[in-house]
C-alpha positions in Angstrom: -21.4 -2.9 -27.7 -23.1 0.5 -27.8 -21.3 3.7 -28.1 -22.5 4.7 -24.6 -21.0 1.6 -23.1 -17.7 2.2 -24.8 -17.5 5.8 -23.6 -18.4 4.5 -20.1 -15.6 2.0 -20.2 -13.2 4.6 -21.4 -14.2 7.0 -18.6 -14.0 4.1 -16.0 -10.5 3.3 -17.1 -9.5 6.9 -16.9 -11.1 7.3 -13.5 -9.3 4.3 -12.1 -6.0 5.5 -13.6 -6.5 9.0 -12.1 -7.3 7.4 -8.7 -4.1 5.4 -8.8 -2.1 8.5 -9.6 -3.6 10.2 -6.6 -5.8 12.6 -8.7 -9.0 12.0 -6.8 -11.1 14.9 -8.0 -10.3 14.0 -11.6 -11.1 10.4 -10.7 -14.5 11.4 -9.3 -15.3 13.4 -12.5 -14.5 10.4 -14.8 -16.3 7.9 -12.7 -19.4 10.1 -12.4 -19.5 10.3 -16.2 -19.1 6.6 -16.5 -21.9 5.9 -14.0 -24.2 8.3 -15.8 -23.6 6.3 -19.1 -23.8 2.8 -17.8 -26.7 0.6 -16.5 -26.1 1.0 -12.7 -27.8 -2.4 -12.1 -25.3 -4.4 -14.2 -22.1 -6.0 -12.9 -20.0 -3.4 -14.7 -22.2 -0.6 -13.3 -21.6 -2.0 -9.8 -17.8 -1.9 -10.4 -18.1 1.7 -11.5 -20.1 2.6 -8.4 -17.7 0.9 -6.0 -14.8 2.8 -7.5 -16.8 6.0 -7.3 -17.4 5.5 -3.6 -13.7 5.0 -3.1 -12.9 8.1 -5.1 -15.5 10.1 -3.2 -13.9 9.0 0.1 -10.4 9.8 -1.1 -11.5 13.2 -2.4 -12.9 14.1 1.0 -16.6 13.8 -0.1 -17.7 11.6 2.8 -21.4 12.5 2.6 -21.6 11.5 -1.1 -19.7 8.3 -0.5 -22.0 7.2 2.3 -25.1 8.1 0.3 -23.9 6.1 -2.7 -23.0 3.2 -0.4 -26.6 3.2 0.9 -27.7 2.8 -2.7 -25.2 0.1 -3.5 -26.3 -2.0 -0.5 -29.5 -2.7 -2.5 -27.7 -3.5 -5.8 -29.0 -6.6 -7.7 -25.5 -8.0 -8.0 -24.7 -9.9 -4.8 -21.0 -9.2 -4.8 -21.5 -5.5 -5.4 -24.1 -5.3 -2.7 -21.7 -7.1 -0.3 -18.8 -4.7 -1.1 -21.2 -1.7 -0.6 -22.1 -3.0 2.8 -18.5 -3.5 3.8 -17.5 0.0 2.6 -20.4 1.6 4.4 -19.4 -0.3 7.6 -15.9 1.0 7.3 -16.9 4.6 6.6 -19.3 4.7 9.5 -16.9 3.2 12.0 -15.9 5.6 14.8 -12.6 7.3 14.3 -10.0 6.3 16.9 -8.2 9.0 18.8 -4.5 8.8 18.3 -2.0 10.4 20.6 -0.1 13.3 19.0 3.2 11.5 19.7 2.1 8.7 17.3 1.8 11.2 14.4 4.5 12.8 12.4 3.8 16.3 11.3 4.8 16.9 7.7 5.6 20.6 6.9 3.7 22.4 4.2 6.3 22.9 1.4 3.8 24.9 -0.7 4.8 28.1 1.2 8.5 27.8 0.0 9.0 29.8 -3.2 11.0 28.4 -6.1 13.5 31.3 -5.6 14.3 30.1 -2.1 15.0 26.6 -3.4 17.4 27.8 -6.1 19.2 30.0 -3.5 19.7 27.0 -1.3 21.0 24.9 -4.2 23.5 27.6 -5.3 24.8 28.3 -1.8 25.5 24.6 -1.3 28.3 24.4 -3.9 31.1 24.2 -1.4 33.6 21.3 -2.1 32.9 18.2 -0.1 35.5 16.8 2.2 36.5 13.2 1.4 35.1 10.6 3.9 37.5 9.4 6.6 39.0 6.0 6.0 37.7 3.2 8.1 40.0 2.0 10.9 41.5 -1.4 10.5 39.9 -4.1 12.7 41.8 -5.2 15.8 43.7 -8.4 15.3 42.3 -11.5 17.0 44.6 -13.1 19.6 44.5 -16.8 18.5 45.8 -18.0 21.9 42.4 -17.0 23.4 40.5 -19.2 20.9 39.3 -22.6 22.2 40.6 -25.2 19.8 40.0 -28.3 22.0 38.0 -31.0 20.4 34.6 -31.4 22.1 33.5 -34.5 20.2 30.5 -32.7 18.8 30.9 -33.9 15.2 31.3 -37.6 16.3 28.2 -37.4 18.5 26.2 -35.8 15.7 27.3 -38.4 13.2 26.3 -41.2 15.7 22.8 -39.7 16.2 22.3 -39.3 12.4 23.5 -42.9 11.9 21.1 -44.2 14.5 18.2 -42.2 13.1 18.9 -43.5 9.6 19.2 -47.1 10.9 15.9 -46.9 12.8 14.2 -45.5 9.7 15.7 -48.2 7.5 14.6 -50.9 9.9 11.0 -49.5 9.8 10.7 -49.5 6.1 
């Protein structure tokens, strides 16, 4: 293996790892370096490009992702070309409108300073009250329970016996 290929593989692995950690910009940088060092028409080059498209999309670089997908559609490796077409189809699909009641708004916690968090933690040092014990369950009145034999077990055993007998006779 050449030195360029080894560096490309190292950058590829770092890019995939960064993507999986949610560090999409770092992933894009590593995968761009890997794609510059590798033969883009090879199978490995196709893998790098597919990951780069995914990283572009995750990093919010939609235009770059679509442009790269257009190139990947013409890739010599059939599987890479097929994946490129699928990704392009997904990216160009119309966005569905979702009612606001389907969405949960997550507050931006970046505006809260560290000082505020420590103040809240220190003011919450009041002793906790012990949990209330659970109430004992009500006793069951056994005079209300139906204990009459309804012959279910005997009927079931008879049906099982007949089934086994029929099966034994057919063997």
